[in-house]
C-alpha positions in Angstrom: -2.0 -34.9 -7.7 -4.8 -34.6 -10.3 -3.2 -35.1 -13.6 -5.5 -32.3 -14.9 -2.9 -30.4 -12.9 0.2 -31.3 -14.7 -1.4 -30.3 -18.0 -2.7 -27.0 -16.7 0.8 -25.8 -14.9 2.6 -26.8 -18.4 0.4 -24.4 -20.4 0.7 -21.5 -18.0 3.3 -18.7 -19.2 5.2 -18.5 -16.2 6.1 -22.1 -16.4 6.8 -22.1 -20.0 10.2 -23.9 -21.0 10.1 -26.2 -17.5 11.1 -29.6 -18.2 8.5 -32.6 -17.3 11.0 -33.3 -14.1 10.4 -29.8 -13.0 7.3 -29.4 -13.6 7.1 -32.8 -11.1 8.9 -31.0 -8.4 6.6 -27.7 -8.7 3.2 -30.3 -8.5 4.7 -31.4 -5.1 3.9 -28.2 -3.7 0.8 -27.5 -5.4 -2.7 -27.5 -3.5 -6.0 -27.5 -5.8 -8.5 -25.2 -4.0 -12.0 -25.0 -5.2 -14.1 -22.0 -4.1 -18.1 -21.4 -4.4 -19.3 -18.3 -6.0 -19.2 -15.5 -3.6 -16.2 -16.1 -1.7 -13.0 -14.3 -1.8 -9.6 -15.6 -2.8 -7.9 -12.9 -0.6 -9.4 -9.5 0.5 -7.5 -5.8 0.3 -5.2 -5.5 3.6 -4.7 -9.4 4.2 -1.3 -10.7 4.9 0.5 -12.2 1.9 0.3 -15.9 2.4 0.1 -17.8 -1.0 0.3 -17.0 -4.6 -2.7 -18.5 -6.7 -3.2 -19.5 -10.4 -6.5 -19.8 -11.8 -7.3 -23.1 -13.4 -11.6 -22.8 -13.6 -14.1 -20.1 -13.4 -14.2 -16.1 -13.0 -13.1 -13.4 -10.6 -13.0 -9.8 -10.1 -10.1 -8.1 -9.0 -11.3 -4.5 -7.1 -10.3 -1.8 -4.4 -13.1 0.0 -2.5 -13.3 2.4 0.0 -15.0 2.7 3.7 -18.5 3.3 2.2 -18.0 0.2 0.1 -18.0 2.1 -3.2 -15.9 -0.6 -5.5 -13.5 -0.1 -8.5 -13.5 -3.2 -10.4 -10.2 -3.2 -12.5 -9.9 -6.9 -13.8 -12.3 -9.7 -14.6 -9.9 -13.0 -13.7 -10.1 -15.9 -16.3 -8.5 -19.5 -16.2 -4.4 -18.8 -16.8 -4.5 -15.6 -14.7 -2.0 -15.4 -11.5 -3.3 -13.5 -8.3 -1.0 -12.4 -5.3 2.5 -12.8 -6.7 3.2 -9.1 -5.7 2.7 -9.6 -2.2 4.6 -12.6 -2.4 7.7 -10.4 -3.9 7.2 -7.5 -1.5 5.8 -8.9 1.4 3.5 -6.4 1.7 -0.5 -6.7 2.4 -2.7 -7.5 -0.5 -3.5 -4.3 -2.4 -6.8 -5.2 -3.6 -9.4 -7.7 -3.3 -10.3 -10.8 -5.7 -13.7 -12.2 -5.2 -15.2 -15.5 -6.9 -17.7 -14.3 -9.6 -18.6 -18.3 -10.5 -17.7 -21.3 -9.0 -13.6 -21.4 -9.6 -10.7 -23.6 -9.2 -7.3 -22.5 -8.0 -3.8 -23.9 -7.6 -2.1 -22.7 -4.6 1.6 -22.4 -3.7 2.5 -20.9 -0.2 4.5 -18.3 0.5 7.8 -20.6 1.2 7.1 -23.0 -1.7 7.1 -19.7 -4.1 10.5 -18.3 -2.8 11.7 -22.0 -2.7 10.7 -21.9 -6.1 12.5 -18.5 -7.2 15.9 -19.9 -5.8 15.3 -23.1 -7.5 14.3 -22.0 -11.1 15.8 -18.3 -11.7 14.1 -18.6 -15.2 10.9 -18.2 -13.2 11.8 -14.5 -12.1 11.9 -13.4 -15.7 8.1 -15.2 -16.2 7.1 -12.9 -13.5 8.5 -10.0 -14.2 7.0 -10.1 -17.7 3.4 -10.9 -16.1 3.9 -7.9 -13.5 4.7 -5.8 -16.6 1.5 -6.6 -18.2 -0.3 -5.9 -14.8 1.4 -2.3 -14.8 0.4 -1.7 -18.5 -3.1 -2.7 -17.8 -3.4 -0.6 -14.8 -1.9 2.5 -16.8 -4.3 2.2 -19.0 -6.8 1.9 -16.7 -5.8 5.3 -14.9 -5.5 7.1 -18.1 -9.0 6.3 -18.9 -9.9 7.8 -15.6 -8.0 10.9 -16.0 -8.7 11.7 -19.4 -12.0 10.3 -20.3 -15.5 11.3 -18.8 -17.8 8.6 -18.0 -19.3 8.0 -21.6 -15.5 7.6 -22.7 -15.0 5.3 -20.0 -18.2 3.2 -20.8 -17.4 3.3 -24.6 -14.1 1.8 -23.9 -15.0 -0.9 -21.9 -17.6 -1.7 -24.4 -15.3 -1.8 -27.1 -12.7 -4.1 -25.0 -15.5 -6.7 -24.3 -17.3 -6.9 -27.6 -16.9 -9.8 -29.8 -18.5 -10.3 -32.9 -22.1 -11.7 -33.0 -23.5 -12.1 -36.5 -23.7 -8.6 -38.5 -23.0 -6.7 -35.1 -21.2 -7.0 -31.6 -22.2 -8.6 -28.3 -20.7 -8.4 -24.8 -21.3 -12.0 -23.5 -20.9 -11.4 -19.7 -23.9 -10.7 -18.6 -23.6 -7.0 -17.2 -25.7 -5.0 -14.6 -25.8 -1.2 -14.5 -23.7 -1.4 -11.4 -21.3 -4.1 -12.8 -20.6 -1.3 -15.2 -20.6 1.6 -12.8 -17.6 -0.3 -10.7 -15.8 -0.9 -13.6 -15.6 2.6 -15.3 -15.8 4.3 -11.6 -19.3 6.1 -11.8 -22.6 5.7 -10.4 -25.4 3.2 -11.4 -27.7 6.5 -12.1 -25.2 7.7 -14.6 -24.9 4.3 -16.5 -28.6 3.8 -16.4 -28.8 7.1 -18.5 -26.2 6.6 -21.1 -27.6 3.0 -21.7 -31.1 4.6 -22.0 -29.7 7.1 -24.8 -27.4 4.6 -26.4 -30.8 2.2 -26.9 -32.7 5.1 -27.9 -30.4 6.2 -30.6 -30.1 2.6 -31.9 -26.5 2.0 -31.1 -27.1 -0.6 -28.6 -30.1 -3.2 -27.4 -30.3 -5.2 -24.4 -31.2 -9.1 -25.0 -31.4 -11.6 -22.2 -29.1 -9.4 -20.1 -26.5 -9.0 -22.9 -25.7 -5.8 -24.5 -25.8 -6.1 -28.2 -23.9 -3.4 -30.0 -25.8 -2.5 -33.5 -23.3 0.3 -34.7 -20.1 1.9 -33.8 -20.5 3.8 -30.6 -20.5 7.9 -31.3 -17.3 9.6 -30.0 -18.9 11.7 -27.6 -22.2 11.3 -25.8 
């Protein structure tokens, strides 16, 4: 097994506290997978067959309807875990995970996952903690959908993603109008209108497909 896999596993929260010997055993079940941009780790409704740890790249987790309308609720990064819920309750996948950039994953089959749970009881506690983070994130998403209008959700998204940039803030990830719409549950046309007004008001500027926030965004649109 690639030695970088062992280093990676030792840094993942769910394996925190594992001895070198335990990690060696875990590595025997690990399968390294490379997926190109645009491919799917799994789709909503797929049977539960494996759990994945993201080693490199970027993904998006989303749900969609029969008309193809999507709602994106997570952008995945190295260290994220996928598929553990279906591994526990044996239900089909609740959402789809698509690769946004060429990515590398460590895969554990359902059988190996369940064997690990029996062999290492502490793993259950780590997974419960990870699942609690998912529930909290989804709860915040539901709260925003229920209590905020579209602009309020855009504002919350921008504030969450913004990083310090010179005297302002920048959203490093290139975002299309459709990508923003998918993350806040709106239409591309509405997002275009909001961005136009924010640019006109001197709150943001668009530069090289990135959004720079020039001043604190207004409470209301």
